[in-house]
C-alpha positions as CSV (number, residue, x, y, z in Angstrom):
1,M,129.7,-49.7,66.3
2,M,127.0,-47.3,67.6
3,H,124.8,-48.1,64.7
4,S,125.0,-51.8,65.4
5,S,124.4,-51.4,69.1
6,R,120.8,-50.2,68.3
7,Y,120.0,-53.5,66.7
8,I,121.7,-55.5,69.5
9,L,119.6,-53.5,72.1
10,V,116.4,-54.2,70.2
11,G,117.3,-57.9,69.9
12,I,118.0,-58.1,73.6
13,L,114.7,-56.4,74.5
14,F,112.9,-58.7,72.0
15,G,114.6,-61.7,73.6
16,I,113.6,-60.6,77.1
17,T,110.0,-60.0,76.0
18,L,109.7,-63.5,74.4
19,Y,111.3,-65.1,77.4
20,K,109.0,-63.4,79.9
21,A,106.0,-64.1,77.7
22,E,107.0,-67.8,77.9
23,A,107.0,-67.9,74.1
24,V,110.3,-69.8,74.1
25,S,109.1,-72.4,76.7
26,W,109.2,-75.9,75.3
27,F,106.1,-76.7,77.4
28,R,104.1,-73.9,75.8
29,I,105.2,-75.0,72.4
30,Y,104.2,-78.6,73.3
31,E,100.8,-77.3,74.5
32,M,100.3,-75.4,71.2
33,F,101.0,-78.4,69.0
34,H,98.7,-80.5,71.0
35,F,95.9,-77.8,71.0
36,Q,95.9,-77.8,74.8
37,S,96.4,-74.1,75.4
38,F,95.6,-70.8,73.6
39,H,98.8,-69.1,75.0
40,M,101.0,-69.4,71.9
41,Y,98.2,-68.8,69.5
42,G,97.3,-65.7,71.3
43,I,100.9,-64.4,71.0
44,I,101.0,-65.3,67.2
45,F,97.6,-63.8,66.5
46,S,98.5,-60.6,68.5
47,A,101.7,-60.3,66.3
48,I,99.6,-60.6,63.2
49,A,96.9,-58.2,64.4
50,L,99.6,-55.6,65.1
51,G,101.9,-56.4,62.1
52,V,99.4,-56.1,59.3
53,P,98.2,-52.6,60.1
54,I,101.8,-51.4,60.9
55,V,103.1,-52.7,57.5
56,Q,100.1,-51.0,55.8
57,W,100.9,-47.8,57.7
58,I,104.6,-48.0,56.6
59,K,103.6,-48.5,53.0
60,R,101.0,-45.7,52.9
61,R,103.1,-43.1,54.8
62,H,106.3,-43.9,52.8
63,L,108.3,-44.0,56.1
64,K,112.0,-43.9,56.1
65,S,114.5,-46.2,57.8
66,I,117.1,-45.0,60.3
67,E,119.5,-44.4,57.4
68,G,116.9,-42.0,55.8
69,K,116.0,-44.4,53.0
70,E,112.4,-45.1,52.2
71,I,111.2,-48.5,53.5
72,V,110.2,-50.5,50.5
73,I,108.3,-53.8,51.1
74,P,108.3,-55.8,47.8
75,P,105.0,-57.5,46.8
76,K,104.6,-61.1,47.9
77,D,105.2,-64.0,45.5
78,R,101.8,-65.6,44.7
79,S,103.4,-69.1,44.5
80,F,101.1,-70.7,47.2
81,P,102.5,-74.3,47.1
82,R,106.0,-73.1,48.1
83,Y,104.6,-71.4,51.2
84,I,102.7,-74.6,52.1
85,I,105.7,-76.8,51.6
86,G,108.1,-74.5,53.4
87,G,105.6,-74.0,56.3
88,F,105.2,-77.7,56.6
89,I,108.9,-78.3,56.8
90,F,109.4,-75.4,59.3
91,G,106.4,-76.6,61.4
92,C,107.8,-80.2,61.5
93,G,111.2,-78.9,62.6
94,W,109.6,-76.7,65.2
95,A,107.4,-79.5,66.5
96,L,110.3,-82.0,66.6
97,A,112.8,-79.7,68.2
98,G,110.4,-77.7,70.3
99,V,112.0,-74.5,69.2
100,C,112.1,-72.3,66.2
101,P,115.3,-70.4,65.1
102,G,114.8,-67.1,67.0
103,P,114.2,-68.7,70.4
104,M,117.3,-70.9,70.0
105,F,119.5,-67.9,70.8
106,I,117.3,-66.8,73.6
107,L,117.4,-70.2,75.2
108,M,121.1,-70.5,74.8
109,G,121.5,-67.1,76.4
110,S,119.3,-68.4,79.3
111,G,121.8,-71.2,79.9
112,Y,120.2,-74.0,78.0
113,T,123.5,-74.9,76.1
114,V,121.9,-78.1,74.6
115,F,120.4,-75.8,72.0
116,V,123.9,-75.4,70.4
117,V,123.0,-78.8,68.7
118,F,119.8,-77.4,67.3
119,L,121.6,-74.2,66.2
120,L,124.2,-76.3,64.4
121,A,121.5,-78.3,62.7
122,A,119.7,-75.1,61.6
123,M,122.9,-73.7,60.2
124,T,123.6,-76.9,58.4
125,G,120.2,-76.8,56.8
126,T,120.7,-73.2,55.8
127,V,124.0,-74.0,54.2
128,A,122.5,-77.0,52.4
129,Y,119.6,-74.9,51.1
130,G,122.1,-72.3,49.9
131,M,124.1,-74.9,48.0
132,L,121.0,-76.6,46.5
133,R,118.9,-73.4,45.9
134,S,119.6,-73.2,42.2
135,K,118.5,-76.8,41.7
136,L,115.2,-76.5,43.7
137,P,111.9,-75.5,42.2
138,H,110.9,-72.0,43.2
């Protein structure tokens, strides 16, 4: 239980950070998809600007996880069309719902219970993908 509580604590802190940064705000997402504000793009670009050097640092220093195992980041698949198609589907869902999977939990925790519907839809899509995965082109 103590081991899992670390992850729960990090998730709670991440959720609070996203909520306070207004990254889960439907209005901010609406502004982003209408190119009316730089707010969300600034958050995304900041994450990329931090993430890329941190991942490179982890790879070069051969850092270990909490369990003491070396963190291994497998090389990316170079199949570009699948990322374009997947990104398009994800972006359409994000634009239509006004929320992506992570913020659904944050918004539900904030009292917006209507997002249970979106969570159920996301879970249904995940199950459908799992069932059809072997038949899909990868």
